[in-house]
Residue, then its C-alpha position, 0 to 999 in steps of 0.5 A: x589321381x590321389x587318394x585319402x583314407x579316412x578311419x575309426x578304430x575302436x576297442x572294447x572289453x566286452x560284458x564278459x571278459x576281465x581283460x581285453x586281449x584285443x589290439x589294433x594297428x592303425x596307421x602304422x602306430x599302435x594302440x593296445x587297449x589292456x595295457x594302455x599303450x599308445x604311439x597316438x596319444x598326442x596325436x589329434x582324434x586320439x581318445x584313450x578314454x574309449x579305446x578309439x583313433x580316428x583321423x584322415x591319411x593321404x595315400x602315397x609311396x608308403x604303405x599305411x598299415x591297419x590291422x585287428x589281432x585276437x589273442x589267444x591263451x590263457x592267462x595274459x597270454x593273449x593280449x601279450x601275443x596280440x601286443x608282440x604282433x603289433x610293435x613286431x609290425x610297427x617296426x616292420x612298417x619302416x620298410x619301404x616295400x610292395x604292399x604284398x611283400x611288405x605284408x608277407x614281410x610283416x607275417x614272418x617277423x611278427x611269428x617269429x617275435x610271438x614264438x621266440x617269446x614263448x619259448x624263452x618264457x616256456x609258454x605252449x600256447x600263445x598266439x594271436x588271430x592276424x587281419x591287416x590292410x595295407x594301402x598303397x597308392x593305387x592298390x589295397x594289400x589284405x593279409x589274414x590268419x585264422x577268423x578275425x575278419x575283413x569285409x568290402x562296402x561296395x555297391x551297397x553290398x557288404x562282402x567279406x573277403x578274408x578267408x578263415x582258417x578254422x577246423x570243422x567243429x560240432x554245432x555250437x562249439x567254437x571251430x578250432x584255429x588252423x592259421x595264427x601269428x605266434x606258428x612254432x617256427x620249428x615245424x610248418x610256418x604260418x600260411x596267411x591268405x594274402x590278396x591284392x584289390x584296386x582302390x575304388x572310391x568310396x569303397x569302406x572297409x571293416x576289419x574286426x574280431x569274432x567279438x562282433x562277427x559272432x554278436x551281429x549278423x552281416x546283414x545287419x552290419x551293411x544296414x548299418x554301414x551302407x544307411x549311417x554316417x561314417x563315424x556312427x556307423x562304426x559306433x553303432x556296430x560297436x553298439x549292436x555287439x555289446x547290446x546282443x551280449x558282447x561275449x567277448x572283446x570287440x575290436x573294429x576298424x572302418x576305412x573309407x577311400x576317397x579322391x584327394x579334394x573330394x571328401x564323400x558327403x554321407x547321410 
């Protein structure tokens, strides 16, 4: 049995920020909403005006990588860190490796790239969260660092499958991150959460920055994904985040798995 993945990627600066420090990688290719850098511009489904990529890809021997990154740091440091991450990951995706070893390589190489840039440019605070899905032929690898999240929608339930790397904080204060890309290579290396899941026909995966999850409760996201057509659901999640304040950059990727030759019909 072979599978395909239908996907929708969206990014928005939000209502309160002047710069989009988020970034994403889609099907192993990059799109940067802040710098307008893309390897997608000539591909069907790319809409630079909306920061959107959509499409469908068959799963086989080559791992298909999707990921969301939320840059950290003042001025341009956050968006640069996210851009360095996606460029490094796009390069690493060319390696012919099993899904989990490939994800581990990605974490090491992208962390090194960001750290070396910071050292070269005298930057003390630069980094990015990362949440990645690697779709193999039969399995899905999950990797995350920080508080950007991965969810799985299966059997009408939306469950978080990533692990937040945060420290306790007083109520109303944003918890500091304990893991991220850009970790000092001279000290401890980053320790990503990595897991593997079996591919199941009809399951939907959501990757997102905290610009979505800080604005939209999981129960509402579950209802939207469960009740609306696939692409409509992605746009509605973005609309809800903006309607509820849009206090941060908002980036999300929806991926739906289905059997080759059996594209699912949604309401």
